[in-house]
Backbone as JSON Lines, residues from 0, in Angstrom:
{"i":0,"aa":"X","n":[70.29,128.5,101.2],"ca":[71.07,127.34,101.58],"c":[71.97,127.73,102.75]}
{"i":1,"aa":"X","n":[71.88,126.99,103.82],"ca":[72.73,127.31,104.97],"c":[74.1,126.64,104.81]}
{"i":2,"aa":"X","n":[74.97,126.93,105.75],"ca":[76.35,126.45,105.69],"c":[76.42,124.92,105.66]}
{"i":3,"aa":"X","n":[75.62,124.27,106.49],"ca":[75.63,122.8,106.56],"c":[75.18,122.2,105.22]}
{"i":4,"aa":"X","n":[74.13,122.74,104.64],"ca":[73.64,122.24,103.35],"c":[74.69,122.44,102.25]}
{"i":5,"aa":"X","n":[75.36,123.57,102.29],"ca":[76.41,123.84,101.31],"c":[77.54,122.83,101.46]}
{"i":6,"aa":"X","n":[77.97,122.57,102.69],"ca":[79.03,121.6,102.94],"c":[78.63,120.21,102.45]}
{"i":7,"aa":"X","n":[77.39,119.84,102.71],"ca":[76.9,118.53,102.27],"c":[76.89,118.43,100.74]}
{"i":8,"aa":"X","n":[76.52,119.51,100.09],"ca":[76.5,119.51,98.62],"c":[77.93,119.39,98.07]}
{"i":9,"aa":"X","n":[78.87,120.09,98.67],"ca":[80.27,120.01,98.24],"c":[80.79,118.58,98.41]}
{"i":10,"aa":"X","n":[80.49,117.98,99.54],"ca":[80.92,116.61,99.81],"c":[80.3,115.65,98.8]}
{"i":11,"aa":"X","n":[79.03,115.8,98.53],"ca":[78.34,114.93,97.58],"c":[78.92,115.09,96.17]}
{"i":12,"aa":"X","n":[79.2,116.31,95.77],"ca":[79.79,116.54,94.45],"c":[81.16,115.89,94.35]}
{"i":13,"aa":"X","n":[81.96,116.01,95.41],"ca":[83.29,115.39,95.41],"c":[83.16,113.87,95.29]}
{"i":14,"aa":"X","n":[82.24,113.3,96.06],"ca":[82.06,111.85,96.01],"c":[81.6,111.39,94.62]}
{"i":15,"aa":"X","n":[80.71,112.14,93.99],"ca":[80.27,111.81,92.64],"c":[81.42,111.89,91.66]}
{"i":16,"aa":"X","n":[82.24,112.92,91.78],"ca":[83.4,113.08,90.91],"c":[84.4,111.95,91.13]}
{"i":17,"aa":"X","n":[84.59,111.57,92.39],"ca":[85.51,110.48,92.71],"c":[85.02,109.17,92.1]}
{"i":18,"aa":"X","n":[83.72,108.92,92.17],"ca":[83.16,107.72,91.55],"c":[83.4,107.72,90.05]}
{"i":19,"aa":"X","n":[83.28,108.87,89.42],"ca":[83.52,108.98,87.99],"c":[85.0,108.7,87.68]}
{"i":20,"aa":"X","n":[85.9,109.21,88.51],"ca":[87.33,108.96,88.33],"c":[87.62,107.46,88.42]}
{"i":21,"aa":"X","n":[87.0,106.78,89.37],"ca":[87.22,105.34,89.53],"c":[86.67,104.59,88.31]}
{"i":22,"aa":"X","n":[85.52,105.01,87.82],"ca":[84.95,104.37,86.63],"c":[85.86,104.59,85.41]}
{"i":23,"aa":"X","n":[86.39,105.77,85.26],"ca":[87.3,106.05,84.13],"c":[88.53,105.17,84.24]}
{"i":24,"aa":"X","n":[89.08,105.04,85.44],"ca":[90.24,104.16,85.66],"c":[89.89,102.72,85.29]}
{"i":25,"aa":"X","n":[88.75,102.23,85.79],"ca":[88.37,100.84,85.53],"c":[88.15,100.6,84.04]}
{"i":26,"aa":"X","n":[87.49,101.55,83.36],"ca":[87.25,101.38,81.93],"c":[88.55,101.45,81.14]}
{"i":27,"aa":"X","n":[89.47,102.33,81.55],"ca":[90.77,102.4,80.89],"c":[91.46,101.04,81.0]}
{"i":28,"aa":"X","n":[91.4,100.43,82.17],"ca":[92.01,99.11,82.36],"c":[91.37,98.09,81.42]}
{"i":29,"aa":"X","n":[90.05,98.06,81.37],"ca":[89.35,97.13,80.48],"c":[89.78,97.39,79.04]}
{"i":30,"aa":"X","n":[89.86,98.64,78.65],"ca":[90.25,98.99,77.28],"c":[91.67,98.52,76.96]}
{"i":31,"aa":"X","n":[92.5,98.37,77.98],"ca":[93.89,97.93,77.79],"c":[94.08,96.46,78.2]}
{"i":32,"aa":"X","n":[92.95,95.77,78.36],"ca":[92.95,94.34,78.72],"c":[93.71,94.08,80.01]}
{"i":33,"aa":"X","n":[93.49,94.96,80.99],"ca":[94.1,94.83,82.31],"c":[93.0,94.63,83.35]}
{"i":34,"aa":"X","n":[93.34,93.96,84.42],"ca":[92.41,93.76,85.52],"c":[92.52,94.96,86.45]}
{"i":35,"aa":"X","n":[91.46,95.76,86.58],"ca":[91.52,96.96,87.43],"c":[91.91,96.65,88.87]}
{"i":36,"aa":"X","n":[91.44,95.53,89.39],"ca":[91.78,95.17,90.77],"c":[93.27,94.89,90.93]}
{"i":37,"aa":"X","n":[93.86,94.22,89.96],"ca":[95.29,93.92,90.03],"c":[96.12,95.19,89.9]}
{"i":38,"aa":"X","n":[95.71,96.08,89.0],"ca":[96.44,97.34,88.83],"c":[96.34,98.16,90.11]}
{"i":39,"aa":"X","n":[95.15,98.23,90.68],"ca":[94.94,98.96,91.93],"c":[95.8,98.36,93.05]}
{"i":40,"aa":"X","n":[95.85,97.03,93.11],"ca":[96.64,96.35,94.14],"c":[98.14,96.62,94.0]}
{"i":41,"aa":"X","n":[98.6,96.84,92.76],"ca":[100.0,97.19,92.56],"c":[100.31,98.54,93.2]}
{"i":42,"aa":"X","n":[99.37,99.44,93.09],"ca":[99.57,100.79,93.63],"c":[99.36,100.84,95.13]}
{"i":43,"aa":"X","n":[98.41,100.07,95.61],"ca":[98.03,100.1,97.02],"c":[97.96,98.68,97.57]}
{"i":44,"aa":"X","n":[99.12,98.02,97.7],"ca":[99.14,96.61,98.1],"c":[98.58,96.34,99.51]}
{"i":45,"aa":"X","n":[98.61,97.32,100.37],"ca":[98.13,97.09,101.73],"c":[96.64,97.35,101.9]}
{"i":46,"aa":"X","n":[95.98,97.82,100.83],"ca":[94.55,98.11,100.9],"c":[93.74,96.96,100.32]}
{"i":47,"aa":"X","n":[92.63,96.68,100.95],"ca":[91.71,95.69,100.41],"c":[90.99,96.3,99.21]}
{"i":48,"aa":"X","n":[90.37,95.45,98.43],"ca":[89.61,95.95,97.28],"c":[88.5,96.87,97.77]}
{"i":49,"aa":"X","n":[88.32,97.93,97.06],"ca":[87.37,98.95,97.45],"c":[85.98,98.67,96.88]}
{"i":50,"aa":"X","n":[84.93,98.88,97.68],"ca":[83.57,98.72,97.15],"c":[83.31,99.66,95.97]}
{"i":51,"aa":"X","n":[83.9,100.85,96.01],"ca":[83.73,101.79,94.9],"c":[84.34,101.23,93.62]}
{"i":52,"aa":"X","n":[85.5,100.57,93.74],"ca":[86.12,99.96,92.57],"c":[85.26,98.8,92.08]}
{"i":53,"aa":"X","n":[84.76,97.99,92.98],"ca":[83.88,96.88,92.58],"c":[82.67,97.4,91.82]}
{"i":54,"aa":"X","n":[82.07,98.47,92.32],"ca":[80.92,99.07,91.65],"c":[81.31,99.58,90.26]}
{"i":55,"aa":"X","n":[82.44,100.25,90.17],"ca":[82.89,100.78,88.88],"c":[83.14,99.65,87.89]}
{"i":56,"aa":"X","n":[83.74,98.58,88.34],"ca":[84.01,97.45,87.46],"c":[82.7,96.89,86.9]}
{"i":57,"aa":"X","n":[81.68,96.87,87.75],"ca":[80.38,96.35,87.28],"c":[79.74,97.26,86.23]}
{"i":58,"aa":"X","n":[80.19,98.5,86.15],"ca":[79.63,99.46,85.2],"c":[80.43,99.56,83.9]}
{"i":59,"aa":"X","n":[81.58,98.89,83.83],"ca":[82.39,98.96,82.61],"c":[81.72,98.18,81.49]}
{"i":60,"aa":"X","n":[82.12,98.5,80.28],"ca":[81.62,97.8,79.1],"c":[82.81,97.16,78.38]}
{"i":61,"aa":"X","n":[82.55,96.18,77.53],"ca":[83.67,95.6,76.77],"c":[84.38,96.67,75.96]}
{"i":62,"aa":"X","n":[85.68,96.48,75.78],"ca":[86.47,97.52,75.12],"c":[85.96,97.85,73.73]}
{"i":63,"aa":"X","n":[85.33,96.9,73.06],"ca":[84.79,97.15,71.73],"c":[83.63,98.16,71.76]}
{"i":64,"aa":"X","n":[82.97,98.26,72.9],"ca":[81.82,99.16,73.06],"c":[82.19,100.47,73.74]}
{"i":65,"aa":"X","n":[83.39,100.56,74.25],"ca":[83.8,101.71,75.07],"c":[84.36,102.85,74.24]}
{"i":66,"aa":"X","n":[84.2,104.02,74.78],"ca":[84.86,105.19,74.19],"c":[86.34,105.12,74.53]}
{"i":67,"aa":"X","n":[87.15,105.73,73.68],"ca":[88.59,105.79,73.92],"c":[88.86,106.71,75.12]}
{"i":68,"aa":"X","n":[89.71,106.26,76.01],"ca":[90.17,107.08,77.13],"c":[91.68,107.21,76.95]}
{"i":69,"aa":"X","n":[92.13,108.42,76.69],"ca":[93.56,108.59,76.45],"c":[94.35,108.42,77.75]}
{"i":70,"aa":"X","n":[95.59,108.05,77.59],"ca":[96.47,107.91,78.75],"c":[96.57,109.22,79.51]}
{"i":71,"aa":"X","n":[96.71,110.32,78.77],"ca":[96.83,111.63,79.41],"c":[95.58,111.99,80.2]}
{"i":72,"aa":"X","n":[94.41,111.66,79.66],"ca":[93.17,111.95,80.38],"c":[93.15,111.21,81.71]}
{"i":73,"aa":"X","n":[93.46,109.92,81.68],"ca":[93.47,109.14,82.92],"c":[94.48,109.7,83.91]}
{"i":74,"aa":"X","n":[95.69,109.98,83.46],"ca":[96.73,110.49,84.36],"c":[96.34,111.84,84.95]}
{"i":75,"aa":"X","n":[95.72,112.7,84.16],"ca":[95.28,114.0,84.67],"c":[94.2,113.84,85.73]}
{"i":76,"aa":"X","n":[93.26,112.95,85.49],"ca":[92.18,112.73,86.47],"c":[92.74,112.15,87.76]}
{"i":77,"aa":"X","n":[93.65,111.2,87.64],"ca":[94.26,110.62,88.85],"c":[95.02,111.69,89.62]}
{"i":78,"aa":"X","n":[95.68,112.57,88.91],"ca":[96.42,113.65,89.55],"c":[95.5,114.6,90.31]}
{"i":79,"aa":"X","n":[94.37,114.93,89.7],"ca":[93.42,115.83,90.36],"c":[92.98,115.26,91.71]}
{"i":80,"aa":"X","n":[92.82,113.96,91.79],"ca":[92.37,113.33,93.02],"c":[93.52,112.86,93.91]}
{"i":81,"aa":"X","n":[94.75,113.19,93.53],"ca":[95.9,112.86,94.37],"c":[96.25,111.39,94.41]}
{"i":82,"aa":"X","n":[95.88,110.65,93.38],"ca":[96.21,109.23,93.3],"c":[97.57,109.04,92.64]}
{"i":83,"aa":"X","n":[98.58,109.59,93.28],"ca":[99.92,109.57,92.71],"c":[100.48,108.16,92.57]}
{"i":84,"aa":"X","n":[100.22,107.3,93.55],"ca":[100.73,105.93,93.47],"c":[100.12,105.18,92.3]}
{"i":85,"aa":"X","n":[98.81,105.37,92.1],"ca":[98.14,104.72,90.98],"c":[98.62,105.32,89.66]}
{"i":86,"aa":"X","n":[98.81,106.61,89.61],"ca":[99.33,107.26,88.4],"c":[100.72,106.73,88.06]}
{"i":87,"aa":"X","n":[101.54,106.48,89.07],"ca":[102.88,105.94,88.85],"c":[102.79,104.56,88.21]}
{"i":88,"aa":"X","n":[101.91,103.7,88.74],"ca":[101.74,102.35,88.18],"c":[101.24,102.44,86.74]}
{"i":89,"aa":"X","n":[100.28,103.32,86.49],"ca":[99.75,103.5,85.14],"c":[100.85,103.97,84.19]}
{"i":90,"aa":"X","n":[101.68,104.89,84.65],"ca":[102.79,105.38,83.83],"c":[103.74,104.24,83.47]}
{"i":91,"aa":"X","n":[104.01,103.35,84.42],"ca":[104.86,102.19,84.13],"c":[104.22,101.29,83.09]}
{"i":92,"aa":"X","n":[102.91,101.07,83.22],"ca":[102.19,100.23,82.26],"c":[102.25,100.85,80.87]}
{"i":93,"aa":"X","n":[102.04,102.14,80.79],"ca":[102.09,102.86,79.51],"c":[103.48,102.7,78.89]}
{"i":94,"aa":"X","n":[104.51,102.84,79.72],"ca":[105.88,102.69,79.22],"c":[106.14,101.3,78.67]}
{"i":95,"aa":"X","n":[105.63,100.28,79.34],"ca":[105.79,98.91,78.86],"c":[105.05,98.7,77.54]}
{"i":96,"aa":"X","n":[103.85,99.29,77.43],"ca":[103.07,99.16,76.19],"c":[103.82,99.79,75.01]}
{"i":97,"aa":"X","n":[104.45,100.93,75.26],"ca":[105.16,101.63,74.18],"c":[106.38,100.85,73.72]}
{"i":98,"aa":"X","n":[107.0,100.1,74.64],"ca":[108.17,99.3,74.28],"c":[107.81,98.02,73.56]}
{"i":99,"aa":"X","n":[106.55,97.61,73.67],"ca":[106.12,96.33,73.04],"c":[105.94,96.48,71.56]}
């Protein structure tokens, strides 16, 4: 494998991992009866809806069919990808849920 092929593989792996992170975020939202697009817009109000988010939303399942995604798991994954603004919004949502 030459240098260019290695770089392409690293990029592809990162993109695949990023898609999985977006899907986990979207499913977490569905599991908490939240609209992933609205939550995303709270974190990134100046950004248009992302095609990757749209794709992830189409792959979610009803919360009754979904595996549990812990709050900590979601926050850790967002942190790995540097989505600090989204993690902040999620943390606020979690705090409101705990007070309810």
